[in-house]
C-alpha positions, 0 to 999 in steps of 0.5 A: 109496268103495263097491265095486259087485260086478257079476254076469256072467249068461249066458243059455241058451234051450233046447227050440228046435224050430221054425225061426221060433223059432230065428230070433227067439231068435237075434236076441236074442243069447243066449249059448247055444241048446239043442236036445233030441235025446231022442226021448221029449221033446215038444221033440225037434227035427225034424232035417229042419227045423232042420239048416240053421237051426242051422248058420246061427246066429252063432258068438257063440251056442253051440249046446248038444245035450241028450241022455238015455241016448244012445250016444257014437257017436250023440252024435258023429254029431249033434254033427258034423251040427249043428256043436254046441259043447256037449253036455249029458247 
């Protein structure tokens, strides 16, 4: 008998910035969606546009906040505002 090893792969889609993209990607049910909170990035999220959209994501999709050189205090504020599940530094 030959044993077959299965690999469990998880998918994170990062750089989510626009409500339309967030909605379409969420329908694909990735395990993680990443949101960039680094102001110098071209993928920096527009906080006004995405707040409600991010909070509406299904609980099965973990929300990842991506931060660069940010203070702990600011990270905590953003984590609470968006109900983020994971912080990536």
